[in-house]
C-alpha positions as CSV (number, residue, x, y, z in Angstrom):
1,M,-0.1,-0.1,0.3
2,S,1.5,3.4,-1.1
3,K,1.6,6.6,1.2
4,Y,-0.5,8.2,-1.5
5,N,-3.2,5.7,-2.0
6,A,-5.6,8.3,-0.2
7,L,-4.4,10.6,-3.1
8,W,-4.9,8.1,-6.0
9,E,-8.5,7.3,-4.7
10,Y,-9.3,11.2,-4.6
11,V,-7.9,12.2,-8.0
12,Q,-10.2,8.8,-9.2
13,K,-13.3,9.6,-7.8
14,N,-13.5,13.4,-7.7
15,G,-11.5,14.2,-10.9
16,G,-12.5,15.0,-14.5
17,S,-10.5,15.5,-17.5
18,T,-8.0,17.5,-15.2
19,L,-7.9,18.2,-11.6
20,K,-5.9,20.8,-9.9
21,L,-4.6,20.6,-6.8
22,S,-2.5,22.6,-4.0
23,F,0.3,21.1,-2.1
24,A,-1.9,22.1,1.3
25,E,-5.1,20.4,-0.4
26,I,-2.9,17.1,-1.4
27,H,-2.0,17.2,2.7
28,D,-5.0,17.7,3.7
29,I,-6.1,14.3,1.3
30,A,-3.1,12.1,2.1
31,G,-2.2,13.4,5.6
32,I,1.3,13.9,4.5
33,E,3.2,16.7,2.7
34,I,4.2,16.1,-0.6
35,D,8.0,15.7,-1.1
36,H,10.5,14.8,-3.5
37,S,9.4,10.7,-3.2
38,F,6.0,11.9,-5.1
39,L,8.2,11.9,-8.6
40,R,8.7,8.0,-7.6
41,Y,5.4,6.8,-6.6
42,K,3.1,9.3,-9.1
43,K,3.6,6.2,-11.6
44,E,0.9,4.5,-9.7
45,L,-1.1,7.1,-10.7
46,V,-1.9,5.6,-14.0
47,Q,-3.5,2.3,-12.1
48,Y,-6.3,4.9,-11.4
49,G,-7.0,6.2,-14.9
50,Y,-4.6,9.4,-14.2
51,Q,-1.5,10.6,-14.6
52,V,0.4,13.7,-13.3
53,G,0.5,16.2,-15.8
54,K,2.2,19.4,-14.6
55,I,3.9,20.0,-10.9
56,S,4.1,23.8,-10.3
57,L,6.5,24.6,-7.5
58,K,5.9,28.5,-8.0
59,E,2.3,27.8,-8.0
60,R,2.3,24.7,-5.5
61,T,0.4,23.1,-7.3
62,V,-0.1,19.7,-9.3
63,I,-2.3,18.7,-12.2
64,F,-4.0,15.8,-12.8
65,N,-4.9,14.2,-16.0
66,K,-7.5,11.6,-17.2
67,I,-5.8,9.0,-19.3
68,D,-7.9,8.4,-22.6
């Protein structure tokens, strides 16, 4: 079980074609701060029908895109 499972399930349930979440929202959903390991875990999201799009450190947001 991944430390980001709660986030992946949230994205699958609440995402449309795209979903933009702030780092703070991700913290609230997953219960953990987003960190560098997120880059390693993001490939798990494909199993939920989504992929990580843009990660903006300046805006502190992540965009999730539905896989066609």
